[in-house]
C-alpha positions, -999 to +999 in steps of 0.1 A: -014+481+002-024+455+028-050+431+013-085+438+025-111+411+024-149+414+027-173+394+049-210+394+055-225+411+086-245+379+092-215+355+090-223+332+061-213+350+030-177+337+028-146+358+026-144+377-007-121+401-024-133+436-031-141+428-067-160+397-057-180+416-031-189+443-057-200+417-082-222+400-056-237+431-041-257+415-014-246+384+006-266+352+001-274+352+038-291+386+034-262+405+051-241+433+038-204+430+029-180+450+051-142+452+051-124+429+075-107+461+088-106+498+080-070+509+073-057+544+081-051+567+051-015+565+038-015+603+032-020+633+054-049+657+051-024+684+040-013+661+012-049+655+003-053+692-002-029+690-031-048+663-050-075+670-075-107+649-071-096+622-095-063+617-077-079+618-043-104+592-054-077+569-065-057+574-033-088+566-011-102+537-030-069+518-034-069+514+004-101+494+004-104+479-031-070+462-028-074+435-055-079+461-082-047+472-100-035+507-101-043+508-138-078+496-132-085+521-104-070+551-122-089+543-154-121+541-134-115+574-116-105+593-148-134+579-167-160+586-140-150+621-130-149+638-163-169+664-183-201+647-172-197+670-142-203+707-147-175+719-125-138+710-128-136+704-091-164+677-094-178+689-061-179+724-046-179+738-011-200+769-005-201+790+027-236+802+035-258+808+065-231+798+090-221+765+075-203+749+046-225+733+020-208+704+002-224+705-033-226+669-045-250+675-074-228+686-102-231+653-121-252+642-150-284+636-129-279+665-105-279+644-073-252+630-050-258+595-062-237+605-093-206+606-072-206+568-067-228+557-097-205+573-122-177+549-111-196+518-100-202+505-136-164+508-143-155+490-111-181+463-118-170+456-154-133+455-143-144+431-115-162+409-140-131+406-162-109+400-132-130+372-120-137+355-153-174+362-152-191+353-185-227+358-175-245+391-183-247+411-151-283+422-142-283+453-119-314+451-098-322+482-077-349+500-058-349+538-056-365+564-035-358+589-062-322+597-071-304+563-072-326+552-100-316+578-126-280+578-115-277+541-119-295+541-152-272+568-165-241+549-153-251+515-167-269+526-199-255+506-228-225+493-208-216+460-225-223+429-205-249+445-182-286+451-179-303+473-153-338+470-138-350+499-116-381+498-093-394+531-079-425+539-057-451+552-082-465+586-070-438+591-043-410+607-063-409+642-077-420+648-113-385+656-124-371+625-107-397+603-124-391+619-158-354+614-155-360+576-151-388+569-175-372+588-204-339+568-201-331+554-236-304+529-229-313+497-247-303+476-216-325+495-192-359+488-177-379+511-153-409+499-133-432+518-110-443+499-079-477+506-063-464+511-028-436+530-010-399+527-012-397+501+016-420+479-004-398+482-035-366+476-015-380+446+003-391+432-030-356+436-045-340+419-014-365+390-017-355+386-054-318+386-045-324+359-019-345+336-042-321+307-047-343+290-072-345+321-094-307+326-090-301+291-104-324+297-134-306+330-140-273+313-142-286+286-165-299+314-188-266+333-186-274+360-161-263+369-126-277+396-103-258+425-087-269+457-070-263+494-076-280+504-043-258+516-014-259+481+000-232+474-026-197+482-011-188+495-045-213+523-039-201+531-004-164+533-009-164+562-035-186+582-011-158+583+015-138+605-009-159+637-008-156+639+030-118+637+027-120+664+000-142+687+021-119+685+051-087+690+030-103+722+015-111+736+049-076+729+062-052+758+065-079+784+066-110+774+085-094+744+102-059+739+117-042+706+113-060+679+133-090+702+143-123+685+138-152+693+115-187+682+120-208+667+092-246+670+088-262+646+064-298+642+052-303+605+052-329+578+048-309+546+039-279+556+060-253+551+033-241+587+029-236+593+066-220+558+070-194+569+044-186+599+066-182+576+096-158+554+077-139+585+066-135+594+103-123+560+112-098+561+084-083+594+095-105+624+088-108+645+120-146+644+124-163+657+155-200+650+154-220+632+127-254+648+126-279+624+111-309+644+098-344+628+092-376+642+078-411+633+091-401+597+088-379+600+118-371+563+124-333+571+126-338+600+149-358+579+173-331+552+171-303+575+180-324+589+209-335+556+223-315+527+209-348+512+196-353+508+159-390+505+151-404+506+116-440+500+129-452+535+124-470+557+099-452+563+066-451+599+054-447+611+019-427+644+021-411+670+000-378+652+005-388+618-011-353+603-012-355+602+026-390+587+028-377+554+042-385+533+073-360+505+067-325+520+066-305+491+051-270+505+056-276+509+093-269+472+095-232+479+088-231+502+118-250+477+140-225+450+131-197+474+142-215+482+175-218+446+184-181+441+181-186+424+147-208+397+163-226+382+134-249+362+157-262+394+174-264+413+142-285+384+126-308+384+156-314+421+154-321+419+117-344+389+122-363+410+148-366+438+122-379+413+096-403+394+118-415+420+143-405+453+127-382+463+156-351+456+176-334+472+206-296+474+210-281+470+244-266+497+266-230+489+256-238+492+220-257+525+226-225+539+240-210+534+206-234+560+191-218+588+211-203+603+179-237+607+163-265+631+169-300+623+155-325+650+147-355+656+125-372+685+106-408+685+097-423+699+065-429+734+079-393+736+092-379+725+058-397+753+041-386+778+067-350+767+063-350+771+025-364+806+030-339+814+058-308+804+038-321+823+007-328+855+027-295+852+045-272+847+016-291+844-016-282+807-017-308+782-028-309+747-013-332+718-021-356+701+004-332+673+014-303+697+021-328+718+040-336+689+063-299+686+072-294+724+075-324+727+099-313+698+120-277+712+122-293+745+135-311+725+162-279+707+172-260+739+175-287+756+195-289+726+218-252+721+224-235+754+216-210+735+195-195+760+171-172+735+153-171+743+116-197+721+100-201+706+065-236+700+053-240+674+026-260+691-002-274+662-020-295+675-049-300+705-071-330+727-061-342+722-096-352+687-088-377+700-064-386+734-078-422+733-067-413+730-030-383+752-032-401+780-049-430+778-025-406+782+004-387+811-012-419+829-022-436+821+011-468+813-008-481+788+018-491+764-010-475+742-035-484+757-069-507+728-074-522+740-107-489+751-122-468+730-146-435+717-133-415+733-160-432+767-156-420+765-119-385+756-130-384+786-153-397+808-124-370+794-101-343+803-126-357+839-128-359+842-091-325+827-081-304+836-111-291+800-112-290+785-147-313+755-152-291+724-155-291+706-189-303+674-171-335+692-164-339+712-196-336+681-218-366+665-200-390+691-216-391+672-249-377+637-239-401+609-249-414+586-222-399+551-229-408+532-197-445+529-187-447+496-168-463+497-133-467+467-110-481+457-077-454+450-051-463+413-053-455+414-091-419+425-090-404+390-094-427+383-123-417+416-140-380+406-137-386+371-151-405+386-181-378+412-188-351+385-188-372+360-208-374+335-179-412+330-182 
């Protein structure tokens, strides 16, 4: 393997190995680490079809995580993708309603974040050993719903680590919240933030960038890292399932070299960026369909080239997408500028200071492979009902956003290219909204207990309730702390004994 090094999108983070970039998470200059080049896969898609998910993960990740040994990567892949997943394939591809739904929710927390967060702790602990890190690694992360539990489950009781998760209080589903606040790992802390996800994410970034706090952390034997998709160790494993999807369509639905489209429900842009990277590395991808909910900041960006977070924030039935600052988009912006860190930094400064930036016409031309669209709350409910009535297949609210936007794209363009829709969460995480849509009640069962709705969804759909949901019925709440957004740093200091 050619050695791949990592650099910051803003130009001042140094040149790091993959393991060093994973340990650091976010660059000190506020930028995100990107590979100095994206290599082509050293296997064909026909060969990929012969690999199981564990072997394919190794084959993909060794191309980008080049300072890890074969032994380290294989151990990480085998340990991550094991019986925690309820299907031997790890992911599944289901044909329904004219598309192929890539089920990424068969892991321990029934959401796509398991795909990367099952392996990140293994990569991070191997990276710490490799780099002689003696400090305890403190994973600091903000979540809009699913990352939090997946990260907590991945890092719970992992030696040499602690994890602190912030989530927007009142803006996640009841199941999402219970999954987090019932986590029993002795090294875990969960804190609700009075604000939205962007408030929590901005607070985490500010803590990462606090040099004085970082120095006190080191003196006390701690160092920060991140489990958010800003960490390159989160992004690389997500490339794998797009390779897997293409290889499984090959020879039947697709001929060799024929493209597939990919539709992704996204808020923070990491999941669709992984598909973009998969395409650059050798997966024949036609159009990348970027699907937003009522918080359509990405849709407007793809339509106009203007990114503007100065707009109302909407709380929707797809809370993991309720985001106005899409952090991973910076990696694409950096690419569009021709890897010009000065331009990238100026755009990000505009976003920080004015809440907006506008890319130039040449950079907009680089977006031709993307299509941006949005689905409102009514359309999401209609799409869940449509897919259910069409094929008896149940999708969650986030998947429904992507499914509806794909329908709009196909209607607008006539493009009949086989399309994979990233199905990012189990419908049981959002039973209230899903059941309302299927039953066409016109309301949200406001007076009905969440678990009664979950039982009704099982009776209606015939799909067995996942253990990850069933166990929440009796799990005790362990984490009750709530803070103002201005109190996040203080909370971290108190947890680590720095105050």
